[in-house]
N, C-alpha and C positions, 0 to 999 in steps of 0.2 A: 555433567555438560557439559565438556572437551568433544565427547563420543553426539550428543544430539546434535552440535553445528558443524563435524564433520559429517556427518551425514543429510547435515538439512544442505552443507555445500553437494557432494555427492548427487546427490537428485538434484540437485540448483545445476551441474555441469553435465546429466543424464538426461533432460530435458530440456536442455543449451541442442547440447549436441543432436540431437533428436531431428530439433527444429531446423539446424540450421542444411543436417544432411536430407532431410527428407525433399520428394520432387515437390519444388514452386503449385504441380496439378497435376490432381491424377489423367490421366493421357487413357484412352479408348484403346481395346484393341486392337490391332488394323484386322483386316478383317479382309485378306484377298478373294477375288470372285477369279471361279473357274471356269470353266468354259465346256460347259453340259449342255450339246443341243441333242439333246431325249429330255430336254424338259426347258423346252422354249416356245415363244410366238410365233409361231411365225402365220403368213398371210395367204390362201389360194383364194385368188376369185378375191369377191369378196368377204370373204367371212374367215373369222379369226379364229388360227387352231394353236388350242393352247398343250405344249405334250409332257404324260408326263413318265415315267417310264417308256418314252417312245409312244404312246399309243395315247388317243386321244377319240372320245366321241362325241357329239357335235350335232341335237334338234335343227332337224331340216327345219322343219315349222313349229311350232307351237305345243305341245300335247302332240306329240301325233310319234308313233312306233316311231316314222324311217328316219336315220339316224346317216352323217356321214362319219365312218369312221377312215382311221386315219393310223396310219403305223410308219415307224424311220421301215427303207427298203436295205440290207448288206449295213455296215459300218458306217460310222464317216469320215469323212477321211482331214486330212490339215494340213493348214499352210496361211502365207500369207495373200489377206486377199486387196487389203486395201493400202497396201507397201509403207508401214507402220512396223517391218520384221515383228510384227508379236501373231503367233497364231490366229486364223482364223481354223471355220469348219465350213465343210459343204455334206450334202446331204440329200437321199434322194427323195421320196416321200410315198405314197404306196395310197389312196385316195378311194370305195369302192362305195357310191349310198341304195347300196340295193338292184343295183337293174344291172344288167348284164357286165356294164364297160368294167372297169379297171383302170384307175385315171396313175401316172404315177408321173413326176415333178421333181424339181431337183431344186433346192434353198440352204443359202447356209445362214449361221451365227459370227455378227462380224460386232465387234467389240462386246460383245458379249448381248448382242438383242439378236433376233428370227430376225428375218426378214421376210420380201414376200415369196413363191413356192412359183418355179417355169415348167410347164411345162411339155413334158419330150410325149406325148401321145395312152393311144387309149388298150391295153394290153398288149405293151413291143415289151422286149426283154433285157434289162440294161446289164451291163459287160462293166464297163469297168468307170471309178468315177477319182478323174484328182486333179488340186490345183497344184500351175507350175507357172511361172511368169504374170503373180494378181489373175491368172484366172480361172477360171470353175472349170473342165471340158468332164463331160458325160459322154461315154460309148457308150452304143445299144441295136441290139436289133428291130430292125422294123419293116413292114411291106414292103411292096409294089403297091404306086397309086391304083387303089379303087381291088383292089385285093380284098378278100373276104377277109373276115375275122377271122375263119375258123382254117385259118393258111397261115404255119407255123411262121412268126418275126425269121428273119435269114438272109436281110439287106441292116450294113454294117453301115452307121449314122453315127455324125456327135453332134453333141454340140457348146455352145462358147459363152459363155459369160462373166461378161466382169458388174465391179460393186460399182455406180458408178454414183455420186447424194444423198445415198443410203436409200438405192434401190437393184437389185438384181436382175443387168439387161443382157439381153439373147444381141450377143455380137454376129454385125453378118461379115462371114468374111469371102464371097465372090472375090474382092478386090483383089486380097489380102494369100500371104504365106505360111502357115503355122510353123511350120521352118523359121521367118522371118523371127519373130519370139524370141524376145533374150537381150541381152548387149552382149556385145563385138565386138574386141579391143581388137584394132586394122596392127596387121603386121609390122610395117615398116618404121607409124608410132607410135608406138606401145603406149605413150598415155594419152592417144586419141582412144575414145568408147565409143563406140551409137548402139545407143538399147531400145530397138524397136518394138513399145506397144498393141495389146493386143486388142486396144478401141479405136489405132488409125497413129495414136501420136507414136512423136521419135524426141531422145533426147541424146542434145550432146555434148557433148565431154571433153576437154582438153587441159589435161593437166597440168601438163609444158605455158600452157598459157596463162597463170593463174585458176585456175580451176576454173576457166570459163562455158559456161555456157552456153547453147539451142535448143531451143525449144521451136519443134514442126510438128511436120504431118506429111505420111506418105499414105500412097496406093503403090500395090504393084496386078497387073492387067495383064493379061497374055494378048498380045496381038496378032496378024492375019496371018502372017510366017510360022504362027507358033514362039516368036519367039518371048519373056519374057520382060517388061519393061517396067521399072521403081523410078515411080516420083517424088522425089521429096522438097517438100514447099517449106521458105520459112515469109516470115512478113514481109522479107524486101528480097528475096530471089527464091528460084525455082533450081535443084539438079533433078537429071535424065539421066538413066542409068542402063545399060542393058544389064541381066542379072547372066554372070555366064555358069557359076556353080555356089548352088547352094546347095550343105548338109546340116547334121546332129552338127555338126561341126566344120566343117568351113563354108565363107559369103566368096565370093573375085563378081565382082562389078568392075563395068565396063564402062569408065563418060563416055552421057553419046554428047554431049558438049565441046570437049575436050581432047575426045578421045585417049584420058591415061586410064591406067586402070589401081582401080583399088584391093587390097584383101585383107579379110578378119578371121580371128578365131573368136570361136565363141566362147563365151565364161562362164554362162549364164542364162 
């Protein structure tokens, strides 16, 4: 009799321990979303193109043998396009529809979703694709205007793209200099940095003043005497500088407002 009582008590204790220690609810396993530019949906003009292992065939006209054929050209490049510190991907797409044209595009995957595709050209020769300073840069060879397609591409060209408001945009850099893009540290006050963005905006940060930040815009022009003039505009003021030196590592500006000079070193 005692053995039966001991057994019942033991079973009750085991069941009680199980009820106390088991998870209050079953948690679903976490699914990690991975960056997969070879299997994403891109927008080429008005057409959505879903790649499977880097390839897609899309009917141009229903029940027609004519198809849009799209492939990834080369390998994707990784980097941060939207400033969240997480890698995105840039790709080159090549599209043909059965005619003589072979069209090359640049697209991206941001937050694991494909973007619109921006045209590079017909039968050009892609060279490199990279992401730097939150900007996608495609370098390629093309032809002189008016040259026939039978001429091999030999003229170097670049296209600069930024991701804004969910769209990949072609940037006009005629009023700036690619060497400016990035974060520069003031050589005299190392707590002060100036971040020139590819979209024409900039951020001044001064950590010596409780990490104060000023946001503005900038433009760079070349005057009639071949001097580079940098104009920085904030909501309440406008600054004007002559660019004395600009290299991938160093920037020296001379103020046209008070004749002072500023020296910067590139951080990234």
